[in-house]
C-alpha positions as CSV (number, residue, x, y, z in Angstrom):
1,M,-18.3,-10.8,-44.0
2,I,-15.6,-8.9,-46.1
3,A,-14.2,-10.8,-49.0
4,R,-12.5,-8.0,-50.7
5,R,-9.3,-7.8,-49.1
6,S,-7.1,-6.7,-51.9
7,V,-8.4,-3.1,-51.6
8,W,-7.4,-3.0,-48.0
9,T,-3.8,-4.3,-48.4
10,D,-2.9,-1.7,-51.1
11,A,-0.2,0.7,-49.5
12,R,-1.8,3.8,-50.9
13,V,-5.1,3.1,-49.7
14,V,-3.6,2.2,-46.2
15,E,-1.8,5.6,-46.1
16,L,-5.0,7.5,-47.1
17,L,-7.1,5.6,-44.5
18,A,-5.3,7.9,-41.9
19,E,-7.8,10.8,-43.1
20,F,-10.9,8.5,-42.3
21,V,-12.3,6.7,-39.4
22,P,-13.0,3.3,-40.9
23,V,-16.3,1.4,-39.6
24,A,-17.7,-1.9,-40.9
25,D,-21.0,-3.3,-40.3
26,E,-23.5,-6.0,-41.5
27,V,-25.7,-4.3,-44.3
28,N,-28.7,-6.7,-43.9
29,R,-29.8,-5.2,-40.5
30,L,-29.1,-1.6,-41.6
31,Q,-31.1,-1.7,-44.9
32,R,-34.0,-3.4,-43.2
33,G,-34.2,-2.3,-39.7
34,D,-36.2,0.6,-38.1
35,D,-34.1,1.9,-35.2
36,R,-32.3,5.2,-35.7
37,E,-28.9,3.7,-36.7
38,C,-30.6,1.9,-39.7
39,R,-32.6,5.1,-40.7
40,F,-29.3,6.9,-40.5
41,F,-27.7,4.4,-42.9
42,R,-30.5,4.6,-45.4
43,S,-30.4,8.4,-45.5
44,F,-27.4,8.4,-47.5
45,S,-27.0,4.7,-49.0
46,E,-29.4,5.7,-52.1
47,L,-27.1,8.7,-53.0
48,G,-24.1,6.9,-54.2
49,H,-23.4,4.0,-56.5
50,Y,-27.2,2.7,-55.9
51,G,-28.6,6.1,-56.7
52,G,-30.7,6.9,-59.8
53,R,-32.7,3.5,-59.9
54,T,-36.3,3.3,-60.4
55,E,-36.4,-0.1,-58.5
56,P,-33.7,-0.2,-55.8
57,S,-32.1,-3.6,-55.4
58,D,-32.3,-5.6,-52.1
59,T,-28.8,-4.7,-51.1
60,R,-26.7,-1.7,-50.1
61,Q,-23.4,-3.3,-50.0
62,G,-20.4,-0.9,-50.7
63,I,-18.0,1.6,-49.1
64,Y,-19.7,4.7,-48.1
65,M,-17.8,7.8,-47.2
66,V,-20.1,10.4,-45.2
67,A,-19.7,12.9,-42.6
68,P,-20.6,12.4,-39.1
69,S,-23.8,14.2,-39.9
70,G,-24.6,11.7,-42.5
71,R,-23.9,14.1,-45.4
72,F,-23.0,11.9,-48.4
73,L,-19.5,12.6,-49.6
74,A,-18.7,9.6,-52.1
75,S,-19.3,5.7,-52.5
76,V,-18.0,2.9,-54.5
77,N,-18.5,-0.9,-54.6
78,T,-15.2,-2.3,-55.9
79,R,-12.3,-4.7,-55.5
80,R,-9.9,-2.4,-57.6
81,P,-7.5,-0.2,-55.4
82,E,-7.4,2.5,-58.1
83,D,-11.1,3.0,-57.9
84,M,-10.9,3.0,-54.2
85,L,-8.3,5.7,-54.4
86,K,-10.2,8.0,-56.6
87,T,-13.4,7.6,-54.5
88,M,-11.5,8.5,-51.3
89,R,-10.0,11.4,-52.7
90,R,-13.2,12.7,-54.1
91,A,-14.8,12.3,-50.6
92,L,-11.8,14.1,-49.1
93,A,-12.4,17.1,-51.5
94,A,-16.2,17.1,-50.7
95,W,-15.5,17.0,-47.1
96,A,-13.1,20.1,-47.4
97,E,-15.8,22.2,-49.0
98,L,-18.5,21.3,-46.3
99,P,-19.4,23.9,-43.8
100,R,-18.8,23.0,-40.2
101,E,-22.5,23.3,-39.3
102,E,-23.0,20.5,-42.0
103,R,-20.3,18.1,-40.7
104,L,-21.8,17.2,-37.4
105,L,-25.1,16.1,-36.0
106,P,-27.0,18.7,-34.0
107,E,-27.0,16.3,-31.0
108,D,-24.8,13.5,-29.5
109,P,-26.0,10.2,-31.0
110,A,-24.7,8.3,-28.2
111,R,-28.0,9.3,-26.3
112,A,-30.1,7.2,-28.7
113,R,-27.9,4.0,-28.1
114,D,-30.2,2.2,-25.9
115,G,-32.9,2.2,-28.7
116,L,-30.6,0.3,-31.1
117,Q,-31.6,-3.3,-31.9
118,R,-28.1,-4.7,-32.7
119,Y,-27.6,-8.5,-33.2
120,E,-24.6,-8.3,-30.8
121,A,-27.0,-7.9,-28.0
122,R,-28.0,-11.7,-28.3
123,F,-24.6,-13.0,-27.6
124,P,-25.1,-15.7,-24.8
125,E,-23.9,-14.8,-21.4
126,G,-21.1,-17.2,-20.5
127,G,-20.5,-18.3,-24.0
128,A,-17.7,-17.9,-26.3
129,A,-16.8,-16.3,-29.8
130,L,-14.8,-18.1,-32.2
131,R,-13.3,-16.4,-35.3
132,V,-13.9,-18.3,-38.4
133,T,-11.3,-17.9,-41.3
134,V,-11.9,-19.5,-44.6
135,R,-10.0,-19.8,-47.9
136,D,-9.6,-21.8,-51.0
137,L,-6.7,-24.3,-50.6
138,P,-4.1,-24.3,-53.4
139,R,-4.8,-26.3,-56.5
140,D,-3.0,-26.6,-59.9
141,E,-5.7,-25.0,-62.1
142,A,-6.3,-21.9,-59.8
143,G,-5.9,-18.6,-61.6
144,Q,-3.8,-15.7,-60.6
145,D,-6.6,-13.3,-60.3
146,W,-8.0,-12.0,-56.9
147,R,-10.0,-15.2,-56.5
148,S,-6.9,-17.6,-56.2
149,Q,-6.1,-15.4,-52.9
150,A,-9.5,-14.9,-51.6
151,W,-10.3,-15.4,-48.0
152,N,-12.9,-14.3,-45.7
153,E,-14.1,-14.2,-42.1
154,D,-17.1,-14.6,-39.9
155,W,-17.8,-15.3,-36.1
156,A,-19.3,-18.3,-34.6
157,W,-21.0,-18.2,-31.2
158,V,-20.9,-21.0,-28.6
159,W,-23.4,-21.4,-25.8
160,P,-22.4,-22.0,-22.3
161,E,-23.9,-25.5,-21.8
162,E,-22.1,-26.5,-25.0
163,L,-18.7,-25.3,-23.3
164,D,-19.7,-27.5,-20.4
165,V,-20.0,-30.7,-22.4
166,L,-16.6,-30.0,-24.2
167,A,-14.8,-29.6,-20.8
168,S,-16.6,-32.4,-18.9
169,P,-15.2,-35.9,-19.4
170,P,-17.6,-38.6,-18.0
171,A,-16.3,-40.4,-15.1
172,G,-13.6,-42.8,-16.1
173,A,-13.6,-41.7,-19.6
174,T,-10.8,-40.2,-21.7
175,S,-13.1,-39.7,-24.9
176,W,-16.5,-38.5,-25.2
177,P,-18.9,-37.1,-27.7
178,G,-19.0,-33.3,-28.2
179,P,-22.3,-31.4,-28.2
180,E,-24.4,-32.5,-31.1
181,R,-26.2,-29.4,-31.4
182,L,-22.8,-27.4,-31.7
183,A,-21.6,-29.9,-34.5
184,R,-24.6,-29.5,-36.4
185,R,-24.9,-25.8,-36.2
186,L,-21.2,-25.4,-37.2
187,A,-21.9,-27.7,-40.2
188,R,-25.2,-25.7,-41.3
189,A,-24.2,-22.0,-40.6
190,Q,-20.5,-21.6,-40.2
191,L,-18.6,-24.2,-42.5
192,V,-20.2,-22.7,-45.7
193,D,-18.6,-21.8,-48.9
194,F,-18.1,-17.9,-48.4
195,A,-14.4,-17.6,-49.3
196,R,-15.2,-15.4,-52.4
197,G,-18.4,-13.7,-51.3
198,Q,-21.8,-14.0,-49.5
199,T,-23.5,-17.6,-49.5
200,T,-26.6,-19.1,-47.7
201,P,-26.4,-21.4,-44.7
202,F,-27.7,-25.1,-45.0
203,R,-30.8,-26.2,-43.4
204,D,-31.0,-29.0,-40.9
205,E,-32.2,-31.6,-43.6
206,H,-29.1,-30.9,-45.7
207,V,-26.7,-32.1,-42.9
208,Q,-25.7,-35.7,-43.7
209,R,-23.0,-35.9,-41.2
210,A,-21.8,-33.7,-38.2
211,E,-19.7,-35.3,-35.6
212,L,-17.3,-33.9,-33.0
213,T,-15.5,-36.2,-30.4
214,V,-13.4,-34.9,-27.5
215,T,-10.5,-36.8,-26.3
216,L,-8.5,-35.9,-22.9
217,A,-4.9,-35.8,-24.3
218,E,-3.1,-34.9,-21.0
219,R,-3.5,-32.9,-17.8
220,D,-1.2,-30.0,-17.3
221,G,-1.7,-29.1,-13.6
222,E,-5.2,-27.5,-13.4
223,V,-5.6,-27.4,-17.2
224,L,-7.1,-30.2,-19.3
225,V,-5.6,-30.7,-22.7
226,L,-8.5,-31.7,-25.1
227,D,-8.0,-33.1,-28.7
228,L,-11.0,-32.4,-31.0
229,A,-12.0,-34.5,-34.0
230,G,-14.8,-34.9,-36.3
231,G,-16.1,-34.1,-39.5
232,S,-19.3,-32.9,-41.6
233,R,-21.0,-33.5,-45.0
234,T,-23.6,-31.1,-46.2
235,E,-25.5,-31.1,-49.7
236,Q,-28.3,-29.3,-50.9
237,T,-29.9,-30.0,-54.4
238,G,-32.6,-27.9,-56.1
239,R,-32.9,-25.0,-58.6
240,W,-31.4,-21.7,-58.2
241,R,-29.1,-18.9,-59.5
242,V,-25.4,-18.9,-59.4
243,A,-24.4,-15.8,-61.3
244,G,-25.2,-12.9,-59.3
245,F,-28.1,-10.8,-60.9
246,A,-28.3,-13.0,-64.0
247,P,-31.9,-14.3,-64.0
248,D,-31.3,-17.8,-65.2
249,E,-31.9,-20.7,-62.7
250,H,-30.5,-24.1,-63.3
251,D,-30.5,-27.5,-61.4
252,Q,-27.8,-27.3,-58.8
253,S,-26.0,-29.2,-56.2
254,R,-23.7,-27.5,-53.5
255,G,-22.0,-29.0,-50.5
256,L,-19.0,-29.5,-48.5
257,E,-17.3,-32.7,-47.1
258,L,-14.9,-31.8,-44.3
259,E,-12.8,-33.1,-41.6
260,W,-12.1,-31.5,-38.4
261,Q,-9.2,-31.5,-36.1
262,G,-8.1,-29.2,-33.2
263,R,-7.1,-28.9,-29.7
264,A,-8.3,-26.8,-26.7
265,R,-7.1,-26.2,-23.1
266,Y,-9.4,-25.8,-20.2
267,D,-8.6,-24.3,-16.9
268,T,-10.5,-26.3,-14.4
269,A,-9.7,-24.0,-11.6
270,A,-10.8,-20.8,-13.4
271,E,-13.6,-22.7,-15.1
272,R,-12.7,-21.3,-18.6
273,F,-11.2,-22.2,-21.9
274,E,-7.7,-20.9,-22.2
275,S,-7.6,-21.7,-25.9
276,L,-9.5,-23.6,-28.5
277,E,-8.7,-24.0,-32.2
278,L,-10.1,-26.3,-34.9
279,V,-8.8,-26.7,-38.2
280,V,-11.2,-28.0,-40.9
281,R,-10.4,-29.0,-44.5
282,G,-11.9,-30.8,-47.2
283,T,-13.7,-30.3,-50.5
284,R,-16.6,-27.8,-51.6
285,W,-18.7,-28.0,-54.8
286,G,-21.4,-26.1,-56.4
287,G,-22.4,-22.4,-55.8
288,T,-25.0,-19.9,-54.7
289,Q,-26.2,-16.8,-56.1
290,F,-23.5,-14.4,-54.8
291,N,-20.5,-16.5,-53.7
292,A,-18.7,-16.0,-57.1
293,R,-18.6,-19.7,-58.0
294,H,-20.6,-19.5,-61.3
295,D,-17.4,-20.6,-63.3
296,D,-16.0,-22.9,-60.5
297,L,-18.7,-25.3,-59.7
298,A,-16.6,-28.5,-59.7
299,P,-15.2,-30.1,-56.4
300,T,-12.1,-28.1,-55.2
301,P,-10.3,-27.9,-51.9
302,I,-11.2,-25.6,-49.1
303,G,-10.1,-24.8,-45.6
304,F,-11.3,-23.1,-42.4
305,V,-9.8,-22.1,-39.1
306,L,-12.0,-21.6,-36.0
307,E,-10.2,-19.8,-33.0
308,L,-11.3,-18.8,-29.7
309,V,-10.9,-15.0,-29.2
310,D,-11.7,-13.0,-25.9
311,L,-13.5,-10.0,-26.8
312,A,-14.8,-7.1,-24.9
313,P,-18.8,-6.6,-25.3
314,D,-18.2,-3.7,-27.5
315,Q,-16.0,-5.7,-29.9
316,L,-18.5,-8.5,-30.6
317,V,-19.6,-9.1,-34.1
318,A,-22.7,-11.4,-34.8
319,P,-22.2,-14.6,-37.0
320,A,-23.5,-13.6,-40.6
321,H,-26.1,-16.5,-40.2
322,L,-27.2,-15.8,-36.8
323,W,-30.9,-15.9,-37.9
324,A,-30.3,-19.5,-38.8
325,Y,-28.9,-20.7,-35.5
326,G,-32.2,-21.8,-34.0
327,G,-33.1,-24.1,-37.1
């Protein structure tokens, strides 16, 4: 998930990006995995803004600029375009001084691709990928800093048997229940408060409501036009941190109460969804350690859009909480 959009919309940063090959990935696997790709990442991630520590932290989040060989050039973890520009220029200067033999790996890394253990390989055959976009909705007391404009993005996966339920009206019925497993998974792992930063999914016992109903709105030739409606409520209480690395824990409550509404088009001849969009809005409250809500715990409005996207296999991105899908 990438919440720090302000850096990448600055025109000066965009112009200088022409000198780089941008790549984004989920740091959790890279900092813990044992395949060649993970080891490559860790070979330079302790040399930049995380360097010089006697006890490394549990994350390597940030922006790293390295040669294809893995030779470290510069790094930063920032929301400020000015800091980003300085780091990019420092990296380009280091690159200019790097001898050619130190710029590239001695062998083609593609030869080791079969040994990688990427989460994208778990995508269900015949399933679907939904882009999930979240943002805080307007409110009178919202400040004018980066947080009032913050938005974030994730991916949700839908299994083929769940798609079958969505597209299969019972005989003579014009309305039917959507797949309960999908509704609860969306509530637990996708409709979470990550607008400003990283958060954690809910467990199944935190789901107080998760409903999805499908209604056949019309038939357009071979296409079924389907209305989607439902809602969810999730809530967790306990004791945890809400202010980053600050050590204090306090009694907390966090949750979301949301209403869902959407539309889908299913081509019965091709046996595939042409489109599917679900708009979700409601209220969030509370916070988790790294989602930047420590001073914004009261209930406020939040919105999500889930949209079907047709991606090639090499464009797939795993859901941030894929590890929680089976719970």
